[in-house]
A tleap script that builds the chain and sets N, CA, C and O, in Angstrom:
source leaprc.protein.ff14SB
mol = sequence {
  NMET LEU SER VAL VAL ARG ARG PRO LEU ARG
  CYS PHE VAL GLN THR THR VAL ALA MET ALA
  ASP ALA LEU ALA LYS VAL PRO ASP VAL GLU
  ILE ASP PRO GLU GLY THR PHE LYS TYR ILE
  LEU VAL ARG VAL LYS VAL LYS ASP GLY ASP
  VAL HIE LYS ASP ILE VAL ARG GLY THR LYS
  SER ALA GLN TYR HIE ASN HIE ILE PHE GLU
  LYS VAL ASN PRO ALA MET GLU ALA LEU GLY
  MET GLU CYS LYS CYS LEU GLY GLY GLY LYS
  ILE GLU HIE ASN SER LYS GLU LYS LYS LEU
  ARG VAL PHE GLY GLU SER THR GLY PHE GLY
  LYS ALA ASP HIE SER VAL SER VAL GLU LYS
  LEU LYS SER ALA PHE GLY ASP TYR GLU ILE
  SER SER SER ASP ASP THR CLYS
}
set mol.1.N position { -30.427 28.291 17.927 }
set mol.1.CA position { -29.155 28.580 18.542 }
set mol.1.C position { -28.394 27.302 18.885 }
set mol.1.O position { -27.166 27.290 18.800 }
set mol.2.N position { -29.069 26.249 19.261 }
set mol.2.CA position { -28.407 24.991 19.570 }
set mol.2.C position { -27.692 24.409 18.357 }
set mol.2.O position { -26.622 23.816 18.493 }
set mol.3.N position { -28.276 24.572 17.177 }
set mol.3.CA position { -27.643 24.021 15.983 }
set mol.3.C position { -26.293 24.672 15.711 }
set mol.3.O position { -25.402 24.026 15.161 }
set mol.4.N position { -26.125 25.926 16.083 }
set mol.4.CA position { -24.855 26.625 15.905 }
set mol.4.C position { -23.794 26.004 16.822 }
set mol.4.O position { -22.636 25.855 16.432 }
set mol.5.N position { -24.193 25.654 18.018 }
set mol.5.CA position { -23.269 25.059 18.977 }
set mol.5.C position { -22.946 23.617 18.584 }
set mol.5.O position { -21.798 23.189 18.710 }
set mol.6.N position { -23.924 22.876 18.118 }
set mol.6.CA position { -23.720 21.469 17.771 }
set mol.6.C position { -22.762 21.283 16.599 }
set mol.6.O position { -21.900 20.405 16.631 }
set mol.7.N position { -22.907 22.078 15.604 }
set mol.7.CA position { -22.111 21.899 14.390 }
set mol.7.C position { -20.607 21.975 14.675 }
set mol.7.O position { -19.886 21.051 14.301 }
set mol.8.N position { -20.101 23.034 15.319 }
set mol.8.CA position { -18.664 23.062 15.611 }
set mol.8.C position { -18.234 21.903 16.510 }
set mol.8.O position { -17.152 21.348 16.322 }
set mol.9.N position { -19.060 21.536 17.475 }
set mol.9.CA position { -18.729 20.430 18.360 }
set mol.9.C position { -18.632 19.130 17.569 }
set mol.9.O position { -17.727 18.327 17.796 }
set mol.10.N position { -19.554 18.926 16.651 }
set mol.10.CA position { -19.545 17.714 15.835 }
set mol.10.C position { -18.295 17.657 14.960 }
set mol.10.O position { -17.677 16.601 14.822 }
set mol.11.N position { -17.927 18.785 14.374 }
set mol.11.CA position { -16.718 18.839 13.545 }
set mol.11.C position { -15.474 18.550 14.385 }
set mol.11.O position { -14.559 17.853 13.946 }
set mol.12.N position { -15.462 19.100 15.600 }
set mol.12.CA position { -14.332 18.870 16.493 }
set mol.12.C position { -14.208 17.390 16.837 }
set mol.12.O position { -13.110 16.834 16.813 }
set mol.13.N position { -15.316 16.762 17.152 }
set mol.13.CA position { -15.319 15.335 17.497 }
set mol.13.C position { -14.878 14.504 16.298 }
set mol.13.O position { -14.072 13.585 16.446 }
set mol.14.N position { -15.396 14.813 15.118 }
set mol.14.CA position { -15.012 14.068 13.908 }
set mol.14.C position { -13.531 14.239 13.620 }
set mol.14.O position { -12.855 13.272 13.270 }
set mol.15.N position { -13.015 15.456 13.762 }
set mol.15.CA position { -11.600 15.720 13.521 }
set mol.15.C position { -10.740 14.976 14.533 }
set mol.15.O position { -9.727 14.382 14.163 }
set mol.16.N position { -11.127 15.001 15.801 }
set mol.16.CA position { -10.373 14.306 16.848 }
set mol.16.C position { -10.346 12.804 16.588 }
set mol.16.O position { -9.302 12.171 16.746 }
set mol.17.N position { -11.467 12.232 16.195 }
set mol.17.CA position { -11.541 10.805 15.882 }
set mol.17.C position { -10.661 10.489 14.680 }
set mol.17.O position { -9.955 9.481 14.683 }
set mol.18.N position { -10.692 11.331 13.657 }
set mol.18.CA position { -9.864 11.116 12.466 }
set mol.18.C position { -8.382 11.165 12.821 }
set mol.18.O position { -7.595 10.362 12.319 }
set mol.19.N position { -7.995 12.109 13.691 }
set mol.19.CA position { -6.596 12.213 14.107 }
set mol.19.C position { -6.179 10.970 14.889 }
set mol.19.O position { -5.090 10.437 14.675 }
set mol.20.N position { -7.035 10.514 15.786 }
set mol.20.CA position { -6.736 9.320 16.573 }
set mol.20.C position { -6.630 8.099 15.670 }
set mol.20.O position { -5.776 7.240 15.887 }
set mol.21.N position { -7.491 8.015 14.657 }
set mol.21.CA position { -7.428 6.906 13.696 }
set mol.21.C position { -6.114 6.930 12.923 }
set mol.21.O position { -5.490 5.887 12.726 }
set mol.22.N position { -5.691 8.111 12.487 }
set mol.22.CA position { -4.429 8.240 11.750 }
set mol.22.C position { -3.255 7.818 12.624 }
set mol.22.O position { -2.342 7.135 12.160 }
set mol.23.N position { -3.282 8.220 13.863 }
set mol.23.CA position { -2.218 7.872 14.804 }
set mol.23.C position { -2.210 6.367 15.087 }
set mol.23.O position { -1.147 5.762 15.225 }
set mol.24.N position { -3.389 5.774 15.171 }
set mol.24.CA position { -3.493 4.336 15.434 }
set mol.24.C position { -2.877 3.502 14.316 }
set mol.24.O position { -2.468 2.365 14.551 }
set mol.25.N position { -2.805 4.045 13.116 }
set mol.25.CA position { -2.237 3.329 11.971 }
set mol.25.C position { -0.707 3.315 11.986 }
set mol.25.O position { -0.085 2.562 11.237 }
set mol.26.N position { -0.108 4.134 12.826 }
set mol.26.CA position { 1.353 4.160 12.942 }
set mol.26.C position { 1.766 2.987 13.826 }
set mol.26.O position { 1.352 2.916 14.983 }
set mol.27.N position { 2.579 2.060 13.297 }
set mol.27.CA position { 2.995 0.900 14.101 }
set mol.27.C position { 3.776 1.315 15.357 }
set mol.27.O position { 4.599 2.229 15.315 }
set mol.28.N position { 3.506 0.634 16.459 }
set mol.28.CA position { 4.204 0.920 17.712 }
set mol.28.C position { 5.686 0.581 17.632 }
set mol.28.O position { 6.521 1.255 18.233 }
set mol.29.N position { 6.002 -0.472 16.883 }
set mol.29.CA position { 7.382 -0.966 16.838 }
set mol.29.C position { 7.773 -1.324 15.404 }
set mol.29.O position { 7.041 -2.009 14.690 }
set mol.30.N position { 8.947 -0.839 15.008 }
set mol.30.CA position { 9.586 -1.282 13.762 }
set mol.30.C position { 11.074 -1.412 14.054 }
set mol.30.O position { 11.790 -0.418 14.176 }
set mol.31.N position { 11.527 -2.672 14.164 }
set mol.31.CA position { 12.939 -2.944 14.441 }
set mol.31.C position { 13.430 -4.044 13.506 }
set mol.31.O position { 12.644 -4.777 12.906 }
set mol.32.N position { 14.754 -4.134 13.401 }
set mol.32.CA position { 15.356 -5.180 12.577 }
set mol.32.C position { 15.057 -6.556 13.174 }
set mol.32.O position { 14.893 -6.695 14.386 }
set mol.33.N position { 14.989 -7.574 12.305 }
set mol.33.CA position { 14.618 -8.916 12.764 }
set mol.33.C position { 15.708 -9.669 13.521 }
set mol.33.O position { 15.440 -10.727 14.091 }
set mol.34.N position { 16.931 -9.142 13.535 }
set mol.34.CA position { 18.029 -9.871 14.174 }
set mol.34.C position { 19.191 -8.924 14.407 }
set mol.34.O position { 19.381 -7.966 13.657 }
set mol.35.N position { 19.975 -9.194 15.456 }
set mol.35.CA position { 21.210 -8.462 15.687 }
set mol.35.C position { 21.119 -7.435 16.799 }
set mol.35.O position { 20.102 -7.309 17.481 }
set mol.36.N position { 22.221 -6.700 16.961 }
set mol.36.CA position { 22.299 -5.621 17.945 }
set mol.36.C position { 22.378 -4.313 17.182 }
set mol.36.O position { 23.191 -4.162 16.270 }
set mol.37.N position { 21.526 -3.367 17.559 }
set mol.37.CA position { 21.424 -2.124 16.786 }
set mol.37.C position { 20.924 -0.976 17.646 }
set mol.37.O position { 20.384 -1.177 18.734 }
set mol.38.N position { 21.116 0.219 17.136 }
set mol.38.CA position { 20.634 1.417 17.812 }
set mol.38.C position { 19.121 1.515 17.660 }
set mol.38.O position { 18.545 1.067 16.668 }
set mol.39.N position { 18.487 2.120 18.680 }
set mol.39.CA position { 17.049 2.370 18.606 }
set mol.39.C position { 16.732 3.723 19.227 }
set mol.39.O position { 17.508 4.253 20.022 }
set mol.40.N position { 15.580 4.272 18.854 }
set mol.40.CA position { 15.089 5.495 19.475 }
set mol.40.C position { 13.632 5.312 19.898 }
set mol.40.O position { 12.880 4.542 19.301 }
set mol.41.N position { 13.266 6.038 20.936 }
set mol.41.CA position { 11.887 6.113 21.397 }
set mol.41.C position { 11.379 7.481 20.950 }
set mol.41.O position { 11.962 8.507 21.301 }
set mol.42.N position { 10.304 7.496 20.182 }
set mol.42.CA position { 9.814 8.721 19.564 }
set mol.42.C position { 8.374 8.982 20.000 }
set mol.42.O position { 7.544 8.073 19.998 }
set mol.43.N position { 8.087 10.215 20.370 }
set mol.43.CA position { 6.705 10.617 20.638 }
set mol.43.C position { 6.145 11.212 19.342 }
set mol.43.O position { 6.661 12.195 18.811 }
set mol.44.N position { 5.086 10.591 18.861 }
set mol.44.CA position { 4.426 11.036 17.637 }
set mol.44.C position { 3.098 11.654 18.041 }
set mol.44.O position { 2.331 11.069 18.805 }
set mol.45.N position { 2.836 12.852 17.513 }
set mol.45.CA position { 1.563 13.493 17.834 }
set mol.45.C position { 0.989 14.119 16.584 }
set mol.45.O position { 1.712 14.503 15.664 }
set mol.46.N position { -0.319 14.213 16.573 }
set mol.46.CA position { -1.010 14.845 15.462 }
set mol.46.C position { -0.709 16.336 15.518 }
set mol.46.O position { -0.806 16.954 16.578 }
set mol.47.N position { -0.338 16.918 14.362 }
set mol.47.CA position { -0.041 18.355 14.330 }
set mol.47.C position { -1.225 19.144 14.856 }
set mol.47.O position { -2.377 18.875 14.515 }
set mol.48.N position { -0.920 20.115 15.685 }
set mol.48.CA position { -1.932 20.990 16.293 }
set mol.48.C position { -2.951 20.221 17.127 }
set mol.48.O position { -4.080 20.678 17.303 }
set mol.49.N position { -2.567 19.077 17.631 }
set mol.49.CA position { -3.466 18.279 18.462 }
set mol.49.C position { -2.769 17.828 19.732 }
set mol.49.O position { -1.564 18.019 19.900 }
set mol.50.N position { -3.537 17.231 20.612 }
set mol.50.CA position { -2.995 16.733 21.876 }
set mol.50.C position { -2.814 15.219 21.863 }
set mol.50.O position { -2.140 14.663 22.731 }
set mol.51.N position { -3.418 14.551 20.876 }
set mol.51.CA position { -3.366 13.096 20.808 }
set mol.51.C position { -1.951 12.676 20.402 }
set mol.51.O position { -1.408 13.186 19.422 }
set mol.52.N position { -1.350 11.739 21.162 }
set mol.52.CA position { 0.005 11.280 20.839 }
set mol.52.C position { 0.188 9.830 21.267 }
set mol.52.O position { -0.630 9.262 21.992 }
set mol.53.N position { 1.294 9.248 20.791 }
set mol.53.CA position { 1.721 7.931 21.260 }
set mol.53.C position { 3.217 7.818 21.065 }
set mol.53.O position { 3.814 8.550 20.275 }
set mol.54.N position { 3.819 6.890 21.798 }
set mol.54.CA position { 5.256 6.653 21.702 }
set mol.54.C position { 5.490 5.422 20.840 }
set mol.54.O position { 4.764 4.432 20.925 }
set mol.55.N position { 6.531 5.510 20.000 }
set mol.55.CA position { 6.874 4.405 19.114 }
set mol.55.C position { 8.360 4.087 19.250 }
set mol.55.O position { 9.157 4.938 19.644 }
set mol.56.N position { 8.716 2.855 18.919 }
set mol.56.CA position { 10.105 2.388 18.954 }
set mol.56.C position { 10.557 2.109 17.528 }
set mol.56.O position { 9.867 1.430 16.768 }
set mol.57.N position { 11.723 2.641 17.175 }
set mol.57.CA position { 12.302 2.396 15.860 }
set mol.57.C position { 13.776 2.036 16.033 }
set mol.57.O position { 14.495 2.723 16.758 }
set mol.58.N position { 14.237 0.963 15.376 }
set mol.58.CA position { 15.624 0.546 15.491 }
set mol.58.C position { 16.102 -0.196 14.268 }
set mol.58.O position { 15.356 -0.961 13.656 }
set mol.59.N position { 17.377 0.039 13.910 }
set mol.59.CA position { 17.943 -0.619 12.739 }
set mol.59.C position { 19.467 -0.664 12.790 }
set mol.59.O position { 20.116 0.237 13.323 }
set mol.60.N position { 20.022 -1.733 12.222 }
set mol.60.CA position { 21.473 -1.874 12.117 }
set mol.60.C position { 22.060 -0.881 11.117 }
set mol.60.O position { 23.242 -0.544 11.189 }
set mol.61.N position { 21.234 -0.417 10.188 }
set mol.61.CA position { 21.740 0.466 9.134 }
set mol.61.C position { 22.078 1.867 9.646 }
set mol.61.O position { 22.723 2.638 8.936 }
set mol.62.N position { 21.656 2.205 10.858 }
set mol.62.CA position { 21.926 3.536 11.413 }
set mol.62.C position { 23.276 3.557 12.121 }
set mol.62.O position { 23.499 2.826 13.085 }
set mol.63.N position { 24.164 4.402 11.628 }
set mol.63.CA position { 25.451 4.554 12.293 }
set mol.63.C position { 25.277 5.335 13.602 }
set mol.63.O position { 25.950 5.067 14.597 }
set mol.64.N position { 24.365 6.297 13.574 }
set mol.64.CA position { 24.060 7.117 14.746 }
set mol.64.C position { 22.552 7.136 14.966 }
set mol.64.O position { 21.778 6.884 14.042 }
set mol.65.N position { 22.143 7.437 16.195 }
set mol.65.CA position { 20.719 7.469 16.520 }
set mol.65.C position { 19.961 8.495 15.682 }
set mol.65.O position { 18.815 8.259 15.300 }
set mol.66.N position { 20.592 9.630 15.395 }
set mol.66.CA position { 19.904 10.661 14.624 }
set mol.66.C position { 19.592 10.203 13.197 }
set mol.66.O position { 18.690 10.750 12.563 }
set mol.67.N position { 20.319 9.213 12.685 }
set mol.67.CA position { 20.012 8.679 11.351 }
set mol.67.C position { 18.636 8.015 11.334 }
set mol.67.O position { 17.928 8.066 10.328 }
set mol.68.N position { 18.266 7.399 12.440 }
set mol.68.CA position { 16.934 6.793 12.537 }
set mol.68.C position { 15.878 7.898 12.537 }
set mol.68.O position { 14.882 7.823 11.818 }
set mol.69.N position { 16.114 8.920 13.354 }
set mol.69.CA position { 15.152 10.025 13.450 }
set mol.69.C position { 15.013 10.735 12.103 }
set mol.69.O position { 13.918 11.168 11.742 }
set mol.70.N position { 16.102 10.856 11.366 }
set mol.70.CA position { 16.065 11.522 10.063 }
set mol.70.C position { 15.194 10.776 9.050 }
set mol.70.O position { 14.752 11.365 8.064 }
set mol.71.N position { 14.947 9.498 9.284 }
set mol.71.CA position { 14.032 8.725 8.429 }
set mol.71.C position { 12.605 8.757 8.966 }
set mol.71.O position { 11.649 8.853 8.196 }
set mol.72.N position { 12.466 8.677 10.276 }
set mol.72.CA position { 11.139 8.631 10.894 }
set mol.72.C position { 10.413 9.973 10.749 }
set mol.72.O position { 9.236 10.009 10.391 }
set mol.73.N position { 11.111 11.065 11.026 }
set mol.73.CA position { 10.472 12.379 11.057 }
set mol.73.C position { 9.777 12.745 9.743 }
set mol.73.O position { 8.604 13.119 9.787 }
set mol.74.N position { 10.430 12.661 8.574 }
set mol.74.CA position { 9.730 13.022 7.332 }
set mol.74.C position { 8.560 12.084 7.018 }
set mol.74.O position { 7.547 12.512 6.464 }
set mol.75.N position { 8.703 10.819 7.372 }
set mol.75.CA position { 7.612 9.859 7.128 }
set mol.75.C position { 6.384 10.230 7.955 }
set mol.75.O position { 5.256 10.152 7.469 }
set mol.76.N position { 6.608 10.636 9.211 }
set mol.76.CA position { 5.489 11.031 10.061 }
set mol.76.C position { 4.900 12.371 9.614 }
set mol.76.O position { 3.683 12.556 9.651 }
set mol.77.N position { 5.756 13.303 9.194 }
set mol.77.CA position { 5.268 14.599 8.698 }
set mol.77.C position { 4.366 14.411 7.487 }
set mol.77.O position { 3.380 15.130 7.326 }
set mol.78.N position { 4.701 13.447 6.638 }
set mol.78.CA position { 3.886 13.167 5.453 }
set mol.78.C position { 2.491 12.675 5.832 }
set mol.78.O position { 1.551 12.786 5.045 }
set mol.79.N position { 2.361 12.125 7.052 }
set mol.79.CA position { 1.066 11.647 7.548 }
set mol.79.C position { 0.340 12.706 8.378 }
set mol.79.O position { -0.719 12.438 8.944 }
set mol.80.N position { 0.919 13.919 8.447 }
set mol.80.CA position { 0.310 14.980 9.234 }
set mol.80.C position { 0.654 14.913 10.706 }
set mol.80.O position { -0.077 15.443 11.542 }
set mol.81.N position { 1.762 14.262 11.030 }
set mol.81.CA position { 2.187 14.099 12.420 }
set mol.81.C position { 3.460 14.911 12.659 }
set mol.81.O position { 4.140 15.324 11.720 }
set mol.82.N position { 3.760 15.126 13.930 }
set mol.82.CA position { 5.047 15.697 14.294 }
set mol.82.C position { 5.705 14.783 15.316 }
set mol.82.O position { 5.022 14.073 16.055 }
set mol.83.N position { 7.032 14.801 15.356 }
set mol.83.CA position { 7.788 13.866 16.188 }
set mol.83.C position { 8.730 14.592 17.127 }
set mol.83.O position { 9.184 15.706 16.867 }
set mol.84.N position { 9.003 13.910 18.231 }
set mol.84.CA position { 10.036 14.351 19.159 }
set mol.84.C position { 10.746 13.100 19.648 }
set mol.84.O position { 10.103 12.161 20.118 }
set mol.85.N position { 12.065 13.082 19.541 }
set mol.85.CA position { 12.828 11.938 20.033 }
set mol.85.C position { 12.960 12.064 21.546 }
set mol.85.O position { 13.428 13.083 22.055 }
set mol.86.N position { 12.545 11.023 22.257 }
set mol.86.CA position { 12.588 11.011 23.718 }
set mol.86.C position { 13.878 10.415 24.263 }
set mol.86.O position { 14.132 10.468 25.466 }
set mol.87.N position { 14.695 9.845 23.376 }
set mol.87.CA position { 15.948 9.234 23.800 }
set mol.87.C position { 16.226 7.987 22.987 }
set mol.87.O position { 15.446 7.605 22.115 }
set mol.88.N position { 17.345 7.363 23.287 }
set mol.88.CA position { 17.718 6.180 22.528 }
set mol.88.C position { 18.525 5.209 23.356 }
set mol.88.O position { 18.716 5.381 24.560 }
set mol.89.N position { 18.987 4.192 22.677 }
set mol.89.CA position { 19.780 3.147 23.296 }
set mol.89.C position { 20.075 2.092 22.256 }
set mol.89.O position { 20.194 2.396 21.069 }
set mol.90.N position { 20.191 0.864 22.694 }
set mol.90.CA position { 20.429 -0.253 21.775 }
set mol.90.C position { 19.472 -1.382 22.094 }
set mol.90.O position { 18.978 -1.509 23.215 }
set mol.91.N position { 19.225 -2.194 21.091 }
set mol.91.CA position { 18.421 -3.402 21.251 }
set mol.91.C position { 19.233 -4.569 20.721 }
set mol.91.O position { 19.802 -4.506 19.631 }
set mol.92.N position { 19.280 -5.637 21.509 }
set mol.92.CA position { 19.863 -6.900 21.069 }
set mol.92.C position { 18.689 -7.830 20.777 }
set mol.92.O position { 17.927 -8.188 21.675 }
set mol.93.N position { 18.554 -8.215 19.507 }
set mol.93.CA position { 17.415 -9.033 19.075 }
set mol.93.C position { 17.920 -10.413 18.658 }
set mol.93.O position { 18.654 -10.553 17.680 }
set mol.94.N position { 17.514 -11.422 19.419 }
set mol.94.CA position { 17.858 -12.810 19.112 }
set mol.94.C position { 16.547 -13.525 18.773 }
set mol.94.O position { 15.824 -13.976 19.660 }
set mol.95.N position { 16.260 -13.617 17.482 }
set mol.95.CA position { 14.977 -14.195 17.058 }
set mol.95.C position { 14.919 -15.702 17.271 }
set mol.95.O position { 13.834 -16.244 17.481 }
set mol.96.N position { 16.068 -16.401 17.223 }
set mol.96.CA position { 16.073 -17.850 17.448 }
set mol.96.C position { 15.653 -18.186 18.876 }
set mol.96.O position { 14.858 -19.097 19.104 }
set mol.97.N position { 16.199 -17.438 19.834 }
set mol.97.CA position { 15.869 -17.674 21.243 }
set mol.97.C position { 14.661 -16.855 21.700 }
set mol.97.O position { 14.226 -16.968 22.846 }
set mol.98.N position { 14.129 -16.038 20.804 }
set mol.98.CA position { 12.991 -15.158 21.107 }
set mol.98.C position { 13.283 -14.292 22.329 }
set mol.98.O position { 12.550 -14.299 23.318 }
set mol.99.N position { 14.397 -13.536 22.219 }
set mol.99.CA position { 14.817 -12.649 23.292 }
set mol.99.C position { 15.137 -11.265 22.734 }
set mol.99.O position { 15.706 -11.121 21.651 }
set mol.100.N position { 14.754 -10.257 23.507 }
set mol.100.CA position { 15.107 -8.871 23.222 }
set mol.100.C position { 15.709 -8.271 24.480 }
set mol.100.O position { 15.179 -8.445 25.577 }
set mol.101.N position { 16.819 -7.566 24.316 }
set mol.101.CA position { 17.433 -6.872 25.451 }
set mol.101.C position { 17.597 -5.410 25.072 }
set mol.101.O position { 18.190 -5.096 24.040 }
set mol.102.N position { 17.078 -4.522 25.896 }
set mol.102.CA position { 17.142 -3.079 25.679 }
set mol.102.C position { 18.166 -2.516 26.661 }
set mol.102.O position { 18.099 -2.797 27.858 }
set mol.103.N position { 19.120 -1.717 26.158 }
set mol.103.CA position { 20.181 -1.221 27.025 }
set mol.103.C position { 20.829 0.020 26.415 }
set mol.103.O position { 20.505 0.414 25.294 }
set mol.104.N position { 21.741 0.627 27.158 }
set mol.104.CA position { 22.549 1.725 26.654 }
set mol.104.C position { 21.807 3.040 26.534 }
set mol.104.O position { 20.703 3.214 27.050 }
set mol.105.N position { 22.456 3.965 25.831 }
set mol.105.CA position { 21.879 5.287 25.646 }
set mol.105.C position { 22.409 5.920 24.369 }
set mol.105.O position { 23.379 5.445 23.779 }
set mol.106.N position { 21.768 6.983 23.960 }
set mol.106.CA position { 22.179 7.754 22.796 }
set mol.106.C position { 23.011 8.938 23.266 }
set mol.106.O position { 22.627 9.641 24.201 }
set mol.107.N position { 24.143 9.156 22.620 }
set mol.107.CA position { 24.976 10.305 22.957 }
set mol.107.C position { 24.244 11.603 22.615 }
set mol.107.O position { 24.301 12.570 23.375 }
set mol.108.N position { 23.564 11.623 21.483 }
set mol.108.CA position { 22.893 12.834 21.029 }
set mol.108.C position { 21.533 13.094 21.668 }
set mol.108.O position { 21.198 14.244 21.953 }
set mol.109.N position { 20.743 12.039 21.898 }
set mol.109.CA position { 19.376 12.192 22.407 }
set mol.109.C position { 19.235 11.853 23.887 }
set mol.109.O position { 18.198 12.136 24.487 }
set mol.110.N position { 20.249 11.260 24.475 }
set mol.110.CA position { 20.148 10.817 25.864 }
set mol.110.C position { 19.519 9.437 25.949 }
set mol.110.O position { 19.170 8.838 24.932 }
set mol.111.N position { 19.381 8.945 27.159 }
set mol.111.CA position { 18.833 7.603 27.386 }
set mol.111.C position { 17.312 7.622 27.273 }
set mol.111.O position { 16.646 8.463 27.878 }
set mol.112.N position { 16.780 6.706 26.508 }
set mol.112.CA position { 15.333 6.529 26.443 }
set mol.112.C position { 14.859 5.889 27.738 }
set mol.112.O position { 15.638 5.250 28.445 }
set mol.113.N position { 13.595 6.062 28.040 }
set mol.113.CA position { 13.002 5.359 29.174 }
set mol.113.C position { 12.804 3.909 28.719 }
set mol.113.O position { 11.812 3.580 28.069 }
set mol.114.N position { 13.759 3.057 29.071 }
set mol.114.CA position { 13.733 1.671 28.597 }
set mol.114.C position { 12.475 0.930 29.026 }
set mol.114.O position { 12.033 0.014 28.332 }
set mol.115.N position { 11.887 1.314 30.167 }
set mol.115.CA position { 10.667 0.628 30.604 }
set mol.115.C position { 9.518 0.889 29.631 }
set mol.115.O position { 8.701 -0.001 29.392 }
set mol.116.N position { 9.446 2.083 29.074 }
set mol.116.CA position { 8.423 2.394 28.064 }
set mol.116.C position { 8.705 1.588 26.798 }
set mol.116.O position { 7.795 1.006 26.209 }
set mol.117.N position { 9.962 1.558 26.389 }
set mol.117.CA position { 10.356 0.808 25.189 }
set mol.117.C position { 10.038 -0.670 25.352 }
set mol.117.O position { 9.536 -1.302 24.422 }
set mol.118.N position { 10.325 -1.232 26.532 }
set mol.118.CA position { 10.047 -2.648 26.794 }
set mol.118.C position { 8.550 -2.925 26.663 }
set mol.118.O position { 8.161 -3.931 26.069 }
set mol.119.N position { 7.709 -2.052 27.206 }
set mol.119.CA position { 6.259 -2.254 27.111 }
set mol.119.C position { 5.794 -2.234 25.657 }
set mol.119.O position { 4.935 -3.026 25.269 }
set mol.120.N position { 6.352 -1.343 24.860 }
set mol.120.CA position { 6.015 -1.291 23.433 }
set mol.120.C position { 6.458 -2.578 22.741 }
set mol.120.O position { 5.721 -3.142 21.933 }
set mol.121.N position { 7.664 -3.036 23.063 }
set mol.121.CA position { 8.182 -4.269 22.463 }
set mol.121.C position { 7.329 -5.473 22.865 }
set mol.121.O position { 7.093 -6.365 22.050 }
set mol.122.N position { 6.868 -5.502 24.109 }
set mol.122.CA position { 6.017 -6.606 24.576 }
set mol.122.C position { 4.721 -6.675 23.771 }
set mol.122.O position { 4.209 -7.765 23.518 }
set mol.123.N position { 4.192 -5.532 23.371 }
set mol.123.CA position { 2.953 -5.531 22.587 }
set mol.123.C position { 3.173 -6.100 21.184 }
set mol.123.O position { 2.253 -6.655 20.582 }
set mol.124.N position { 4.385 -5.959 20.672 }
set mol.124.CA position { 4.693 -6.470 19.327 }
set mol.124.C position { 5.306 -7.868 19.350 }
set mol.124.O position { 5.181 -8.616 18.381 }
set mol.125.N position { 5.963 -8.219 20.441 }
set mol.125.CA position { 6.662 -9.501 20.565 }
set mol.125.C position { 6.198 -10.197 21.846 }
set mol.125.O position { 6.995 -10.432 22.754 }
set mol.126.N position { 4.919 -10.521 21.913 }
set mol.126.CA position { 4.317 -11.085 23.108 }
set mol.126.C position { 4.893 -12.410 23.559 }
set mol.126.O position { 4.840 -12.739 24.744 }
set mol.127.N position { 5.448 -13.182 22.622 }
set mol.127.CA position { 5.987 -14.500 22.976 }
set mol.127.C position { 7.499 -14.465 23.226 }
set mol.127.O position { 8.141 -15.513 23.293 }
set mol.128.N position { 8.061 -13.274 23.364 }
set mol.128.CA position { 9.495 -13.099 23.601 }
set mol.128.C position { 9.778 -12.845 25.080 }
set mol.128.O position { 8.915 -12.386 25.827 }
set mol.129.N position { 11.007 -13.154 25.478 }
set mol.129.CA position { 11.523 -12.729 26.772 }
set mol.129.C position { 12.180 -11.385 26.518 }
set mol.129.O position { 13.094 -11.288 25.700 }
set mol.130.N position { 11.725 -10.340 27.213 }
set mol.130.CA position { 12.216 -8.992 26.969 }
set mol.130.C position { 12.736 -8.409 28.274 }
set mol.130.O position { 12.043 -8.411 29.291 }
set mol.131.N position { 13.983 -7.903 28.229 }
set mol.131.CA position { 14.594 -7.332 29.432 }
set mol.131.C position { 15.246 -5.997 29.089 }
set mol.131.O position { 15.448 -5.664 27.921 }
set mol.132.N position { 15.568 -5.248 30.131 }
set mol.132.CA position { 16.291 -3.987 29.934 }
set mol.132.C position { 17.320 -3.845 31.045 }
set mol.132.O position { 17.194 -4.442 32.115 }
set mol.133.N position { 18.340 -3.042 30.769 }
set mol.133.CA position { 19.357 -2.775 31.771 }
set mol.133.C position { 20.014 -1.440 31.457 }
set mol.133.O position { 19.818 -0.871 30.383 }
set mol.134.N position { 20.791 -0.954 32.407 }
set mol.134.CA position { 21.549 0.276 32.204 }
set mol.134.C position { 22.954 -0.019 31.681 }
set mol.134.O position { 23.788 0.881 31.585 }
set mol.135.N position { 23.211 -1.281 31.344 }
set mol.135.CA position { 24.515 -1.647 30.779 }
set mol.135.C position { 24.762 -0.857 29.510 }
set mol.135.O position { 23.824 -0.482 28.806 }
set mol.136.N position { 26.033 -0.607 29.224 }
set mol.136.CA position { 26.367 0.093 27.988 }
set mol.136.C position { 26.726 -0.873 26.873 }
set mol.136.O position { 26.773 -0.485 25.706 }
set mol.137.N position { 26.981 -2.132 27.224 }
set mol.137.CA position { 27.325 -3.138 26.202 }
set mol.137.C position { 26.593 -4.430 26.444 }
set mol.137.O position { 26.760 -5.386 25.687 }
savepdb mol mol.pdb
quit
């Protein structure tokens, strides 16, 4: 009888570990190397699972915040993930001075929690000065 209980538990543990591994492969931050641009904070989670993480995505090529989400969402779905946009804003990236400034908000998604975004950016840009504000410009 114990073997019946162990087998499903083992499969569950293996599946949970595999999902966490897949999620760990998703980069925390992908932003343009220079300039001022829109960004979004996205919660990525394994489909039908509880494991999740927040990621930052930003690019000058996006006219609107939803354009970023329209690229991120299908890419994550292809990996077996689902996404939810938690909000947006702008990032000013000065690579020469090694500075990042997070500010503003998205009209469509609302304001991202800039403190979460800053922490994600710090993990990717440890040698940068990173700040946030509620300024709109």
